[in-house]
N, C-alpha and C positions, 0 to 999 in steps of 0.2 A: 392209933389209927384216926385219920381226919374223916369225918363224915361230911358229905356234900348234900345239901338239901335243895330240892327244886322250889321255885318261888310260886308254886301254885297256891292259889287262894289269897295271895297278896295283891293289893291294888296295884295297878300299873303306874308307872311313873307319869306324872303330869308333863305334857310337852313343855318344852322350854318357852320362855316369853317370845323369843325371836321366831320359834316355829309357829306359834300362835299368831303372831303378827303377820308372818309371811302368808299363812293361810287366808287371813283376813284380807290382805292385800290382793291376793289372787282372786278371791271371791268378788271384791270390788272391781277389779279389772275385767273379769268375765261379765259382770253386770253391765259395765260401762260399754263394752264390745257388743253385747247383745242388744242394748237399747239404742246405741249409735247406729247399728246396722238397720234397725227398724225405722229410726229417724231418716237415714239416707233413703230407704226404700220409698217412704212417703214423700219426701222432698223431690224425689226423682219423678214420681207420679205428678206432682204439682208442677214441676218444670215442663212436663209435657202437656199441660193444659187440663189435667184431671184435678178437679177440686174436691173430689171425694177423699179427702185426706183424714185419716183416722190414726191417732197415736195412742196405742194401749200399752201403758207400761206393765212389766212384769211386777209381781208383788216384791216388797222389800223385806228385810229383816234388820236387826239392829246394826249389822255390819254395812248395809248398803242404803241405810235411811237418808243420809246426806246426799248421796248420788241420785236417789230417787227424786228427792226434792229438787235437785237441780234440773233433772229431766222433766219434772212437772212444769217448771218455769219455761223451759225450752218449748214444750208442748203447748202451753198457753200462748206463747208468742207466735208460734206457727199457726195455731187456730185463729189468732187475731189477724194474721197476714191473709189466710185464706178467706176469712169473712170480708176483709177489705177488698180482696180480688173479686169475690162474688158480687159485692155491692157495685164495684166499678163496672162489672159486666152488665149488671141489671140497668145502670145509669146510662150506659152506652146503647142498650137496646131501645131505650125510651126515646133516644136523640133521633 
């Protein structure tokens, strides 16, 4: 007679490398999509003359660190543009 044993108590198989990489890529993609939407919202406000632009990034993890740093650079550039626009507005008011 052949006995069949259930695998209870044994550790589950580790996901394959490709599955892990796929999950990581999905996580990065979702992060990019969310942060891009925030950026578009703030840039739309700016295009309508509203200089109260605030770009707040979501926290990152090891998977999204590089993407986070890229959005930090983009946010800094947008902040510089907003500061220039505000300065230009102030100088126009003095004239």
